[in-house]
C-alpha positions as CSV (number, residue, x, y, z in Angstrom):
1,X,-14.2,-14.4,23.0
2,X,-13.1,-11.8,25.5
3,X,-15.2,-8.5,25.8
4,X,-13.8,-5.2,27.0
5,X,-15.0,-1.7,27.1
6,X,-13.4,0.9,24.8
7,X,-12.1,2.8,27.8
8,X,-10.5,-0.3,29.2
9,X,-9.0,-1.1,25.8
10,X,-7.7,2.4,25.4
11,X,-6.0,2.3,28.8
12,X,-4.4,-1.2,28.3
13,X,-3.7,-1.4,24.6
14,X,-0.5,-3.3,25.0
15,X,-2.0,-5.9,27.2
16,X,-4.9,-6.5,24.8
17,X,-2.6,-6.7,21.8
18,X,-0.7,-9.5,23.5
19,X,-3.9,-11.3,24.5
20,X,-5.3,-11.0,21.0
21,X,-2.5,-13.4,19.9
22,X,-4.4,-16.1,21.8
23,X,-8.1,-15.1,21.5
24,X,-10.3,-12.6,19.8
25,X,-11.3,-9.5,21.7
26,X,-14.6,-7.7,21.2
27,X,-14.4,-4.0,22.0
28,X,-17.6,-2.5,23.3
29,X,-18.7,1.1,23.5
30,X,-21.7,1.8,25.7
31,X,-22.3,-1.9,25.8
32,X,-22.5,-2.3,22.0
33,X,-19.8,-4.0,19.9
34,X,-17.8,-1.6,17.8
35,X,-14.6,-3.5,16.9
36,X,-13.1,-6.9,17.0
37,X,-9.3,-7.4,17.5
38,X,-8.1,-10.6,15.9
39,X,-4.6,-11.9,15.5
40,X,-3.0,-12.1,12.1
41,X,-2.4,-15.6,11.1
42,X,1.1,-16.8,10.5
43,X,0.3,-17.5,6.9
44,X,-0.8,-13.9,6.4
45,X,2.4,-12.6,7.9
46,X,4.5,-14.9,5.6
47,X,2.6,-13.6,2.6
48,X,3.1,-10.0,3.5
49,X,6.8,-10.7,4.2
50,X,7.2,-12.4,0.8
51,X,5.5,-9.5,-1.0
52,X,7.7,-7.0,0.7
53,X,10.8,-8.9,-0.3
54,X,9.6,-9.1,-4.0
55,X,9.0,-5.3,-4.0
56,X,12.5,-4.7,-2.6
57,X,14.1,-7.0,-5.2
58,X,12.2,-5.2,-8.1
59,X,13.0,-1.7,-6.9
60,X,15.9,0.1,-8.5
61,X,18.7,1.5,-6.3
62,X,18.8,5.3,-5.9
63,X,21.7,6.5,-8.0
64,X,21.1,10.3,-7.7
65,X,21.2,12.7,-4.8
66,X,17.7,13.2,-3.4
67,X,16.7,16.8,-3.1
68,X,14.1,16.9,-0.2
69,X,12.7,20.3,-1.2
70,X,12.2,19.1,-4.8
71,X,10.6,15.8,-3.6
72,X,8.2,17.8,-1.3
73,X,7.2,20.1,-4.2
74,X,6.6,17.2,-6.5
75,X,4.4,15.5,-3.9
76,X,2.4,18.6,-3.2
77,X,1.9,19.3,-6.9
78,X,0.7,15.7,-7.3
79,X,-2.0,16.2,-4.6
80,X,-2.9,19.6,-5.9
81,X,-3.6,18.2,-9.4
82,X,-5.7,15.4,-7.9
83,X,-8.2,17.8,-6.2
């Protein structure tokens, strides 16, 4: 398992994302482990993809014009009532 400092990770995120496909990466802050970067298995990707396709198939097509202002108001009201 590769170990990198949080600063090194921050400065080279793309590089470590690519490397994480092959091996786990332990991210250290002040010499102590804070996170572990692990590749998603192919099986997990396939499961997520299948779930997404099922959601798309079950969704209803939009048949009405979407009013962005009304949608925003509805969303804000929903959060206001939750608090």
